[in-house]
N, C-alpha and C positions, 0 to 999 in steps of 0.2 A: 537629534531629530533628522530623520531621513525623508526627504520629499522626492517622490519618484514621479516623473512626468515624461516617461518614455516607454515605448514598446519597441520590438525588434522585428523589422520587416525587410526582406531582400538584402540582408547583410549590413543593415544600418539601424542605428537607434533613431527613432522618429517620435515626434509628439503625437499622442493619440487624438483622434477627432472627438472621442467621447469626453464628457465633462463630469460624470459621476465620480465622487471621491470616496475612498475607503480609508477610514482611520485605522492605524495599526497600533495595537496595544501590547505592551509587555505583560504576559500573563502572570509573571512573578510579582509585579508591583502595581498593576493596573494603570501604569503611566503610559501616556501617548508617546510613542517612539518614532512615528512616521505617518505619512499620508501618501496615497497613491492615486493618481488620476487613471480611471479605468477606460479601456477601449470599449467601442460599441460594435454594432453589426457592420458598419461601414469599414471599421478597422479590420474586422475579421475577413471581410470580402477582399480587402487589399492584400492581406497576408495570404489568403487562399490563392489569389491570382499570382502572387510572387512564387508560391510553392508550385503551382501548376506549370508556370513557365520554366522553373528550374528543373522540374521533373523530366522535361523533354530531353535534357542532356544527362542529368544525373542517373537516369534509368540505364544509360549506356555506359556508365562508369565501370571500370574493371574491378575485379575482386581485390587486386593489389591496392588500387586507389582507396577503396573503402576500408581496407585493413589499416592503411596509413592514417586515414581520418579518425578511426576509432582510437588508434594509438595517440594521436594528437589531442583528442578530447580527454583521454585519461590523464595525460600530462598537464593539460590546462586546469583540470579540477584540482590536482595536487598542488599546482602552483598557487592556487587561491585558497588553500585549505584553511588558513588562519581566519580570514574574513568570513568564509562560509560557516565555520564552526561558531563564531560569535553571533552571526545572524540566526543560526538555529537555536542557540541558547536564549537570545533575547526576544526573538519573535515567536518561537514555539514553546520555549520552556524546557528544552531538552537538557538533562544533566550533561555536564561537560564530557564525560567519558563516552556517553551515548552519542553526543554530537560529533565527536571526533570519528567514532565508528561509522556514523551515517555518511559523513563526507567521503571517507575511505571506501565505503560500500558503493557510493555513487561513482567514484572513479573506477573501481574494479568492475562495475557493470560493463564498462566499455571493453575491458580486457577479456572478460568472460565471453562476451559476444564475439570479440575478435577471434578467440580460440574456436568458438563454434563455427564461425564463418570460414576459417581455414580448412575445415573438414566437410563443409556443406556441399552437397551435390545438387547443383541447379539443373543438371541434365541427367536423366536416367532412361533406361530402356525396358519396355515390357513387351515381350514377343517382338512383333514387327514395328511397334510404335516407339517413337521418341517422346519422352515426357519432359517438358521444359517448365521450370518454375520462373515466373517473371514478376517483377515488382508490381504491386497492386495499384499504386498511384499515390495521391496525396493523402496523408493520414492525419486525422484530427486527434490530438492527444489531450485528454482532460484528466488532471491530476488533483489529488486531495491535499488538505493542509497537514495531515498527520505524518506524511512521509514524502515531502516535496522533492528533495534531491534524488532519492533512490527511485521514486516512481518516474520522474522525468527521464532519468538516464537509462533505466531499464527499457522503457518504451522507445526512446529515441535511438538507442543503440541497435535494437532489432530493426527499426525502420531503415536506418542507414545501411546496415548489413544487407538488407534486401534490395537496396537501391531506390528507396522511397524518400520523398520530401515530406516535411511535417509543418503543421501549425499547432502550437502548444497553447492551451489555455490552462494555466496553473490556478490554484485557489487564490482568490483575492486576499485571503488572510496570510498568504506566504509571499507577499510582494517583495519584501526585502531579500528573502532567500532567492526568489526568482531573479531579482536584479543582479545578485552575486553570481548565480550560475550562468546567466545569459552573458555576463561580462566574460566569464571563462570561455563560453562557446565562441564568442566574438574573437577572443585571443587565439583560438585554435585555427582560425583562418579557413573556414569552409567555403565552398562555392556559394555565391549569393543565392538566397532563396531556398537553400536546403533546409535551414532551420528558421522558423518564424515564431515569435512568441507574443501573445496578446493578453495582457491582464484584462479581466472582465468578469461579469457575473455569468452564471450559468444560463439565465433566461435571455441573455443578449448574445454574447460571444459564443457560449456553449450551444445555444439553440441554432445559431447560424452555421456552426460546424456540422451539427446534426442534420440539418435540412439541405445544406448546399450540395448541389449535384456534382460539383467538382471535388468534393471530398469522397474518396473511395472507401474509407474505413474510419471508424471511431474506436480508439483504444482508451477505455475509461476505467478508473479506479475510484470507488466511492460507495455511497449507500445503495442498498438494493432498490429503494424507492426511486432514486434518480436514474439508476441503471435501467429500470423498466421504462421510464420516460424517454430515455435515449433510444432504447430499442424500438419503442413505438414511433418515435420521431424519424427514425432511419428507414422505416418501411417504404415510404414513397419513392425514395431513390435507390432502394434495395442495396444500401451500402452494408458492408460487413461490420459487425460489432464484436469487439473483445471486451468483456466486462469482468472486472474483479470486484466483487461486492462484499456484503456484510458476512458476519459469522457469529456463531454461538458455540464455540469449540469445546468439546468435552475432554476432560482428562480422566482416563480410566486407570485407577490404581488397583492392581490385582492383589489378592491376599498373600501371594508369595513374594511381593516386592519388599525391599528393605525400606520400611516406612520412615525411618530416621533420615534417610537420604532422599527418598522419593517425595515426601510431602513438602519440604522446603523448596525443592525444584518446582513442584506443582504450583506452589504459591507464586514463585517468580514468573511462571508461565502465564499468570493472570495479570502481571504488572508491566508487561512489555510496552515500551513506548509511552510511559506514564499511564498505562491502562487503555490508551487510545490506539488500539490495534485490532484490525479485523481478525487476526489469528489468536487473539487473547483467549487463554484457557479459562473461561469464566464459569464453566460447570465442572466441579470436582466430584467425580463418582467413586465412592469407596465402599468396601464391604460394611454391611449394617452393623456387624458385631464389633467393628473396630472404630466406630464413630467417635467415641470419647477420646481415644488415643489420637485420632486424626485432628480433632478440635484442639487438643493441647499442642500438638506439633505445629499445626498451621497458625494458631494464634501466636505462638512464640516466633515463628518465622516472619509473620506479617508485622509484628510489633518491633522486630529488629530492623525493618526497612528504614533507611535514612531518608525521610522526606525533608526537603529543604530547598534553599536557593540553588538553582541549577548551575550557577557559576562556581559553586564550591565543589572541590574534588571529591569529597566524601558523599555527596548527595547521589542517591540512586533513583529517587522518584521526585519528579518535578510537578508543576501545576497542570491543570486542565487548560485548554487553549483559550476559551472565552467565557464571559459571564453566562451566556446562554447555555453553553455546554456544561458549565459548573452547576447551574440550576437544574439541568436535566438529570445529571448524576444524583443530585440531592433528591430529586423527585423519585428516582428509582429506589434509593435507599429508604425513603419514607414508605413507598409502596411495599417494599419487603417487610417493613415493620408492621404495616397495616394488615398485610395478608397472613401474618402469624409466623414468619420465619424467625429463628432464634439469632439474635445479634451476638456474635462471639467476640468481635472486636471492631473498633472503628465507629461508624455511624455518621450522623448528621453534623454539619458544620466544618470549620477549619481545624487542622491540627494546631495545638497550642503554639503561639508565637508566629504563626504564618497567616494571620488575618489580612495581610496587605495584598495577597494575590489570590488566584483561583485554585488554591490548594485543597485537596480532598483527603479526608482521613482514609487510609487503606482499610477497606471494610470486608469483613467475612461474615457470611450467614451460614447457619447450619439448620438441619431439619427442614430443608427446602424440598418441596414436592414439585412434581413435573407440571402441575397446573398453575403454579405461581408465576407471576409476570417476570420476576427476576431470573427464572429458569428458562424463559422462552425468548425474551427480547434482548437485543444487543444494547448494552448499557454504555459502552465506550468510556469506561472509567475504571479505576482500581477497585473493583468490586467482584468478589468471588462467592459463589454459592456451592455449599456442600450438599450433595444428594447421596442417598444410600441405596445399595442393591443387595439382594439376597443370593443371587447366582450370577455366574458369568454370562449366561444367556440373557438375563434381565439387564445386565450392564450394557450389552450390545444394543438391546432394544432402546434403552434410555439414551445411549450415545447417539443413536439415529433418530431419536424422537425430536426433531427440529426441522424447520424449513431450510436451514442452512447446511452447508457441507464444505467448508473451506479447509479447516485443519482439525486434527485430533491428536491427542497425546496418550501414550500408554506407558505404564511403569509395571515391570514384572521381573522376577528373578529368572524366568524361563524365556529365552529369546524365541524358541520355537513357538511357544504359546502366544507370545506377544505378536509374532508375525502372523499367526493364524487369526488372532483377533483383528489385526490390521486389515486382513482381507475381507472382514465382515462389516467394517465401519465405512459409512458413506462419506468420504472426505477426500479432497484433492491432495492433501499432504498429511502424513502421519509420522510423528516423531516419537521414537522409542527411547525410554530411559534417559531423557535429557538431551538427546541429540539436537543439533542445531540445523537450520535450513541449509541445504546444498544449493547455492545460488546459480549453479550451472544446470540444475534440473528444472523440469517444468513446474510452474506454480499456477494454480487456479482452483476453482471450486466445483462441487456438485450442487445440484438443486438450485436454490435461490442465492447461492454464493457466486454465481457467475457463469460465463460462457467463454470457452477458449483457454489458452495457456500462454504464459509468458516465460521468459528467460531461456538462454541457450538456443539450441536448434529449434525448439518448439516455438519460441518467440519469433524467430525469423520466419518460420513456416506460416505463421498467422498473417504476415505482411506480403504474402505471395499469392499470385494466381497460378493455376495449373493449366498448361496447354498440351494437348496431345497432337502429335504430327505423325501421319502415316503416309506412305507412298514409296515408290520405287527409288532406290538409291539413297535411303535415309542414312545420314551419318551423324 
């Protein structure tokens, strides 16, 4: 049992003023594994004040000082990898291999940003003007439960590289993981007030960050609904917002692809992070005349997935995070059945032998049409829908027929054709033939998938204000 009664303000662990309690449950067993006392608006104000005071000096820190801080943070994460992995397994339900990868990714976010900072030009010249990039101020960071470590470190590393201080509000459902990563931050020995972390609800701590005039920017990852609330709430103080939101990502398999290779990869692209990923390839678009072949290949691939206890090495798909989320996925599966989609494999209920946790049967629907709910709404679970197209032009239209535009996937035997198709799809990231994400490259969405970009130099730029200086003798 992990009882957490501390938040992190001005370089110290302190007891929160808030009294609300969040129970923490292992999604694999439904057992209570911890409790966390949550901060409130007053805790958020104290954290903001500490960050504001620290910004006065941290904004003047040298590039070399920030490079060294990023390196120390990287080392601190790796020094705590074992406990952080176990927290990710027990609190989130991440399969062990995925958990190890997530912690390493979190550590490497600092190195990737360090590399970008080494080459970043804070001063440029345009004609007779000097263009200076300056840290924007105190940044409010709000992160989701499905990728706590990587989201915190991606946003934090960009802020530090820019010379900004932060107040982080992680998901209350990730409190054990938060406690682990904040312990690592503390061990890294940063100047007091540069990093502040307050557990709390969105309508208390998150709302204070959004409306407080001493917060210059909000960097948020989460649902499109909440992202819209944050953007509205930030208007009065005209603070900058960077929003990475939902997705309904298409996977376009062209007729010239090697289906025996492409379809199993396409299935795996729907199961990322236990299916709880904004980049999940939940819409599989295939040529109409090859539907039966696709159904057989996809069914075989999905039924070969090892669903099980995340602590076991062979497990590749763990549980859904909470009872509420489990029931929501079940609701979407029922809607798919009710609206006439063909259930190829999976369906309602738990996989056999896994009734003790929030486990979902990996589910595949075929003969899905664009007007069906499961083709339009983000399910956030291991559910994939097969849609068919007659021509490549129709495939492009179908891929873009969504309010979202975060990611897309293309499979083709012709790279030139795949790249041409990529230029016509409205998405911030497009992966061809099973390629993986380049974590040094910008990430973000089109349309209702967000505003702004993260990672590498683009992430640093989001945390900066631009000043133009002209006059005689400019140097």
